[in-house]
N, CA, C and O atoms as a GROMACS GRO file, in nm:
protein
  316
    1MET      N    1   1.430   1.108  -0.746
    1MET     CA    2   1.303   1.104  -0.724
    1MET      C    3   1.295   1.158  -0.566
    1MET      O    4   1.383   1.126  -0.486
    2SER      N    5   1.190   1.236  -0.533
    2SER     CA    6   1.188   1.304  -0.398
    2SER      C    7   1.114   1.206  -0.312
    2SER      O    8   1.030   1.132  -0.362
    3GLU      N    9   1.142   1.206  -0.193
    3GLU     CA   10   1.084   1.118  -0.097
    3GLU      C   11   0.912   1.176  -0.081
    3GLU      O   12   0.825   1.097  -0.042
    4ASN      N   13   0.887   1.285  -0.108
    4ASN     CA   14   0.765   1.334  -0.141
    4ASN      C   15   0.672   1.267  -0.234
    4ASN      O   16   0.549   1.270  -0.228
    5VAL      N   17   0.745   1.206  -0.321
    5VAL     CA   18   0.689   1.129  -0.439
    5VAL      C   19   0.674   0.981  -0.401
    5VAL      O   20   0.565   0.924  -0.404
    6TYR      N   21   0.790   0.922  -0.364
    6TYR     CA   22   0.783   0.773  -0.353
    6TYR      C   23   0.741   0.735  -0.228
    6TYR      O   24   0.708   0.619  -0.206
    7GLY      N   25   0.737   0.833  -0.132
    7GLY     CA   26   0.689   0.793   0.001
    7GLY      C   27   0.526   0.744   0.006
    7GLY      O   28   0.492   0.634   0.049
    8PRO      N   29   0.450   0.830  -0.037
    8PRO     CA   30   0.300   0.797  -0.044
    8PRO      C   31   0.280   0.684  -0.134
    8PRO      O   32   0.182   0.611  -0.117
    9ILE      N   33   0.372   0.659  -0.239
    9ILE     CA   34   0.340   0.538  -0.327
    9ILE      C   35   0.371   0.425  -0.246
    9ILE      O   36   0.287   0.335  -0.244
   10VAL      N   37   0.491   0.411  -0.170
   10VAL     CA   38   0.521   0.288  -0.095
   10VAL      C   39   0.406   0.272   0.007
   10VAL      O   40   0.349   0.163   0.010
   11THR      N   41   0.372   0.358   0.079
   11THR     CA   42   0.269   0.337   0.178
   11THR      C   43   0.136   0.289   0.132
   11THR      O   44   0.069   0.201   0.186
   12LEU      N   45   0.109   0.357   0.029
   12LEU     CA   46  -0.020   0.290  -0.041
   12LEU      C   47  -0.026   0.163  -0.080
   12LEU      O   48  -0.128   0.097  -0.063
   13ILE      N   49   0.089   0.112  -0.139
   13ILE     CA   50   0.110  -0.008  -0.184
   13ILE      C   51   0.121  -0.108  -0.056
   13ILE      O   52   0.072  -0.220  -0.068
   14VAL      N   53   0.172  -0.080   0.045
   14VAL     CA   54   0.158  -0.164   0.176
   14VAL      C   55   0.040  -0.164   0.233
   14VAL      O   56   0.003  -0.270   0.285
   15GLY      N   57  -0.041  -0.056   0.239
   15GLY     CA   58  -0.171  -0.034   0.269
   15GLY      C   59  -0.262  -0.128   0.196
   15GLY      O   60  -0.339  -0.206   0.251
   16LEU      N   61  -0.247  -0.113   0.071
   16LEU     CA   62  -0.332  -0.207  -0.013
   16LEU      C   63  -0.304  -0.358  -0.007
   16LEU      O   64  -0.394  -0.438  -0.032
   17ILE      N   65  -0.184  -0.398   0.024
   17ILE     CA   66  -0.148  -0.528   0.049
   17ILE      C   67  -0.211  -0.564   0.171
   17ILE      O   68  -0.267  -0.674   0.170
   18PHE      N   69  -0.215  -0.500   0.270
   18PHE     CA   70  -0.287  -0.541   0.403
   18PHE      C   71  -0.429  -0.535   0.393
   18PHE      O   72  -0.495  -0.610   0.464
   19VAL      N   73  -0.491  -0.448   0.308
   19VAL     CA   74  -0.640  -0.442   0.281
   19VAL      C   75  -0.659  -0.573   0.224
   19VAL      O   76  -0.738  -0.648   0.281
   20TRP      N   77  -0.598  -0.614   0.120
   20TRP     CA   78  -0.618  -0.742   0.032
   20TRP      C   79  -0.605  -0.859   0.131
   20TRP      O   80  -0.695  -0.944   0.126
   21LEU      N   81  -0.510  -0.875   0.217
   21LEU     CA   82  -0.510  -0.981   0.310
   21LEU      C   83  -0.632  -0.977   0.407
   21LEU      O   84  -0.671  -1.084   0.453
   22LEU      N   85  -0.691  -0.867   0.440
   22LEU     CA   86  -0.803  -0.849   0.546
   22LEU      C   87  -0.930  -0.895   0.456
   22LEU      O   88  -1.015  -0.972   0.501
   23VAL      N   89  -0.935  -0.846   0.335
   23VAL     CA   90  -1.062  -0.909   0.264
   23VAL      C   91  -1.072  -1.034   0.245
   23VAL      O   92  -1.172  -1.098   0.277
   24THR      N   93  -0.945  -1.094   0.177
   24THR     CA   94  -0.942  -1.237   0.144
   24THR      C   95  -0.954  -1.330   0.272
   24THR      O   96  -1.013  -1.438   0.264
   25GLY      N   97  -0.902  -1.288   0.382
   25GLY     CA   98  -0.938  -1.348   0.506
   25GLY      C   99  -1.059  -1.368   0.566
   25GLY      O  100  -1.092  -1.469   0.628
   26LEU      N  101  -1.141  -1.243   0.543
   26LEU     CA  102  -1.263  -1.237   0.588
   26LEU      C  103  -1.350  -1.322   0.487
   26LEU      O  104  -1.443  -1.387   0.536
   27LYS      N  105  -1.333  -1.327   0.378
   27LYS     CA  106  -1.421  -1.401   0.262
   27LYS      C  107  -1.393  -1.557   0.296
   27LYS      O  108  -1.490  -1.634   0.300
   28ARG      N  109  -1.268  -1.603   0.318
   28ARG     CA  110  -1.247  -1.733   0.342
   28ARG      C  111  -1.262  -1.791   0.463
   28ARG      O  112  -1.263  -1.913   0.477
   29GLY      N  113  -1.276  -1.700   0.569
   29GLY     CA  114  -1.289  -1.771   0.710
   29GLY      C  115  -1.144  -1.791   0.764
   29GLY      O  116  -1.136  -1.834   0.879
   30GLU      N  117  -1.054  -1.773   0.711
   30GLU     CA  118  -0.910  -1.802   0.762
   30GLU      C  119  -0.820  -1.684   0.751
   30GLU      O  120  -0.786  -1.650   0.637
   31MET      N  121  -0.780  -1.622   0.848
   31MET     CA  122  -0.703  -1.512   0.863
   31MET      C  123  -0.544  -1.555   0.879
   31MET      O  124  -0.505  -1.636   0.964
   32GLU      N  125  -0.476  -1.504   0.805
   32GLU     CA  126  -0.333  -1.540   0.794
   32GLU      C  127  -0.230  -1.428   0.785
   32GLU      O  128  -0.226  -1.362   0.681
   33LEU      N  129  -0.146  -1.400   0.885
   33LEU     CA  130  -0.048  -1.286   0.849
   33LEU      C  131   0.097  -1.356   0.834
   33LEU      O  132   0.159  -1.390   0.935
   34PRO      N  133   0.141  -1.374   0.718
   34PRO     CA  134   0.278  -1.445   0.698
   34PRO      C  135   0.377  -1.337   0.746
   34PRO      O  136   0.357  -1.216   0.732
   35TYR      N  137   0.486  -1.393   0.804
   35TYR     CA  138   0.602  -1.332   0.836
   35TYR      C  139   0.728  -1.410   0.816
   35TYR      O  140   0.712  -1.530   0.794
   36PHE      N  141   0.846  -1.366   0.820
   36PHE     CA  142   0.975  -1.439   0.803
   36PHE      C  143   0.983  -1.558   0.890
   36PHE      O  144   1.004  -1.669   0.841
   37GLY      N  145   0.968  -1.538   1.020
   37GLY     CA  146   1.004  -1.644   1.112
   37GLY      C  147   0.867  -1.710   1.165
   37GLY      O  148   0.870  -1.827   1.203
   38ILE      N  149   0.765  -1.647   1.168
   38ILE     CA  150   0.633  -1.699   1.216
   38ILE      C  151   0.518  -1.660   1.148
   38ILE      O  152   0.514  -1.545   1.103
   39THR      N  153   0.418  -1.740   1.133
   39THR     CA  154   0.277  -1.694   1.062
   39THR      C  155   0.177  -1.701   1.174
   39THR      O  156   0.155  -1.801   1.242
   40LEU      N  157   0.119  -1.583   1.185
   40LEU     CA  158  -0.002  -1.578   1.265
   40LEU      C  159  -0.126  -1.628   1.183
   40LEU      O  160  -0.144  -1.596   1.065
   41SER      N  161  -0.200  -1.701   1.247
   41SER     CA  162  -0.327  -1.759   1.168
   41SER      C  163  -0.436  -1.794   1.254
   41SER      O  164  -0.413  -1.804   1.374
   42GLY      N  165  -0.545  -1.812   1.211
   42GLY     CA  166  -0.670  -1.858   1.272
   42GLY      C  167  -0.792  -1.872   1.193
   42GLY      O  168  -0.812  -1.805   1.092
   43ARG      N  169  -0.880  -1.966   1.242
   43ARG     CA  170  -0.990  -2.014   1.160
   43ARG      C  171  -1.116  -1.940   1.230
   43ARG      O  172  -1.116  -1.924   1.353
   44ARG      N  173  -1.199  -1.905   1.167
   44ARG     CA  174  -1.331  -1.830   1.230
   44ARG      C  175  -1.413  -1.953   1.296
   44ARG      O  176  -1.476  -1.933   1.400
   45ASN      N  177  -1.411  -2.062   1.244
   45ASN     CA  178  -1.501  -2.171   1.302
   45ASN      C  179  -1.447  -2.228   1.428
   45ASN      O  180  -1.519  -2.239   1.527
   46ASP      N  181  -1.311  -2.269   1.429
   46ASP     CA  182  -1.251  -2.336   1.557
   46ASP      C  183  -1.161  -2.254   1.622
   46ASP      O  184  -1.123  -2.291   1.734
   47GLN      N  185  -1.120  -2.152   1.578
   47GLN     CA  186  -1.030  -2.071   1.661
   47GLN      C  187  -1.067  -1.925   1.662
   47GLN      O  188  -0.983  -1.842   1.625
   48PRO      N  189  -1.182  -1.890   1.699
   48PRO     CA  190  -1.223  -1.759   1.694
   48PRO      C  191  -1.138  -1.647   1.765
   48PRO      O  192  -1.133  -1.535   1.714
   49ILE      N  193  -1.078  -1.673   1.870
   49ILE     CA  194  -1.006  -1.571   1.942
   49ILE      C  195  -0.858  -1.530   1.860
   49ILE      O  196  -0.808  -1.417   1.855
   50ALA      N  197  -0.813  -1.634   1.810
   50ALA     CA  198  -0.700  -1.628   1.722
   50ALA      C  199  -0.733  -1.554   1.588
   50ALA      O  200  -0.666  -1.461   1.544
   51TYR      N  201  -0.849  -1.609   1.528
   51TYR     CA  202  -0.888  -1.525   1.414
   51TYR      C  203  -0.922  -1.391   1.442
   51TYR      O  204  -0.878  -1.312   1.358
   52TRP      N  205  -0.991  -1.340   1.539
   52TRP     CA  206  -1.017  -1.196   1.555
   52TRP      C  207  -0.900  -1.122   1.613
   52TRP      O  208  -0.903  -0.999   1.614
   53ALA      N  209  -0.792  -1.190   1.664
   53ALA     CA  210  -0.673  -1.132   1.707
   53ALA      C  211  -0.587  -1.099   1.579
   53ALA      O  212  -0.524  -0.993   1.567
   54VAL      N  213  -0.590  -1.185   1.499
   54VAL     CA  214  -0.503  -1.163   1.374
   54VAL      C  215  -0.581  -1.061   1.276
   54VAL      O  216  -0.527  -0.968   1.216
   55THR      N  217  -0.699  -1.091   1.270
   55THR     CA  218  -0.781  -0.968   1.199
   55THR      C  219  -0.762  -0.826   1.257
   55THR      O  220  -0.747  -0.729   1.182
   56ALA      N  221  -0.763  -0.816   1.383
   56ALA     CA  222  -0.727  -0.685   1.437
   56ALA      C  223  -0.587  -0.611   1.408
   56ALA      O  224  -0.568  -0.490   1.390
   57VAL      N  225  -0.497  -0.711   1.406
   57VAL     CA  226  -0.367  -0.676   1.381
   57VAL      C  227  -0.350  -0.634   1.233
   57VAL      O  228  -0.280  -0.536   1.205
   58ILE      N  229  -0.403  -0.698   1.151
   58ILE     CA  230  -0.411  -0.670   0.982
   58ILE      C  231  -0.480  -0.548   0.968
   58ILE      O  232  -0.432  -0.459   0.898
   59ALA      N  233  -0.595  -0.534   1.031
   59ALA     CA  234  -0.664  -0.405   1.007
   59ALA      C  235  -0.588  -0.275   1.070
   59ALA      O  236  -0.591  -0.163   1.019
   60THR      N  237  -0.523  -0.308   1.182
   60THR     CA  238  -0.447  -0.182   1.247
   60THR      C  239  -0.347  -0.146   1.149
   60THR      O  240  -0.343  -0.029   1.109
   61ILE      N  241  -0.257  -0.240   1.100
   61ILE     CA  242  -0.161  -0.205   1.008
   61ILE      C  243  -0.210  -0.152   0.887
   61ILE      O  244  -0.140  -0.067   0.832
   62ALA      N  245  -0.330  -0.190   0.827
   62ALA     CA  246  -0.376  -0.134   0.700
   62ALA      C  247  -0.431  -0.004   0.729
   62ALA      O  248  -0.419   0.076   0.637
   63ALA      N  249  -0.480   0.031   0.820
   63ALA     CA  250  -0.534   0.162   0.872
   63ALA      C  251  -0.439   0.263   0.880
   63ALA      O  252  -0.456   0.371   0.825
   64PHE      N  253  -0.316   0.228   0.960
   64PHE     CA  254  -0.198   0.311   0.991
   64PHE      C  255  -0.124   0.332   0.829
   64PHE      O  256  -0.063   0.436   0.801
   65ALA      N  257  -0.137   0.242   0.752
   65ALA     CA  258  -0.055   0.262   0.638
   65ALA      C  259  -0.135   0.361   0.551
   65ALA      O  260  -0.078   0.453   0.493
   66LEU      N  261  -0.261   0.342   0.542
   66LEU     CA  262  -0.352   0.425   0.454
   66LEU      C  263  -0.352   0.568   0.509
   66LEU      O  264  -0.352   0.663   0.431
   67LEU      N  265  -0.354   0.586   0.655
   67LEU     CA  266  -0.350   0.718   0.720
   67LEU      C  267  -0.221   0.769   0.678
   67LEU      O  268  -0.209   0.884   0.636
   68ALA      N  269  -0.126   0.689   0.687
   68ALA     CA  270   0.025   0.753   0.657
   68ALA      C  271   0.026   0.797   0.505
   68ALA      O  272   0.098   0.891   0.474
   69THR      N  273  -0.038   0.745   0.425
   69THR     CA  274  -0.040   0.799   0.279
   69THR      C  275  -0.119   0.905   0.286
   69THR      O  276  -0.074   0.997   0.217
   70ILE      N  277  -0.218   0.931   0.339
   70ILE     CA  278  -0.302   1.053   0.336
   70ILE      C  279  -0.209   1.160   0.402
   70ILE      O  280  -0.186   1.265   0.343
   71PHE      N  281  -0.154   1.131   0.525
   71PHE     CA  282  -0.087   1.262   0.578
   71PHE      C  283   0.024   1.285   0.498
   71PHE      O  284   0.063   1.402   0.501
   72GLN      N  285   0.100   1.194   0.413
   72GLN     CA  286   0.211   1.237   0.348
   72GLN      C  287   0.174   1.322   0.217
   72GLN      O  288   0.251   1.407   0.172
   73ILE      N  289   0.067   1.296   0.166
   73ILE     CA  290   0.003   1.374   0.059
   73ILE      C  291  -0.023   1.510   0.103
   73ILE      O  292   0.032   1.605   0.049
   74PHE      N  293  -0.104   1.522   0.200
   74PHE     CA  294  -0.167   1.650   0.245
   74PHE      C  295  -0.083   1.727   0.341
   74PHE      O  296  -0.088   1.850   0.342
   75LEU      N  297  -0.006   1.661   0.421
   75LEU     CA  298   0.099   1.730   0.497
   75LEU      C  299   0.254   1.682   0.464
   75LEU      O  300   0.319   1.614   0.544
   76PRO      N  301   0.296   1.719   0.358
   76PRO     CA  302   0.431   1.685   0.333
   76PRO      C  303   0.543   1.723   0.409
   76PRO      O  304   0.649   1.660   0.404
   77HIS      N  305   0.522   1.838   0.489
   77HIS     CA  306   0.632   1.892   0.562
   77HIS      C  307   0.608   1.862   0.714
   77HIS      O  308   0.684   1.911   0.798
   78GLY      N  309   0.504   1.780   0.749
   78GLY     CA  310   0.480   1.746   0.878
   78GLY      C  311   0.371   1.844   0.941
   78GLY      O  312   0.322   1.932   0.871
   79LEU      N  313   0.338   1.830   1.061
   79LEU     CA  314   0.250   1.934   1.134
   79LEU      C  315   0.331   2.060   1.162
   79LEU      O  316   0.279   2.155   1.219
   0.00000   0.00000   0.00000
């Protein structure tokens, strides 16, 4: 299987995972970004700065992953 096929599939899956984290965090009012050694988290009510910082990190990763998917589909050989 070529990287032109599985590359966009992998980046789309990663992007959708981070979109799911973003949507569920916004609904619950608790944003959490789990990682191997550390978990970034914040609650909207009592930790607004941490909440919005984690929200910004998750939204940035999701946006970049979805943009990477689009660029891999429409520009498979780069610019």
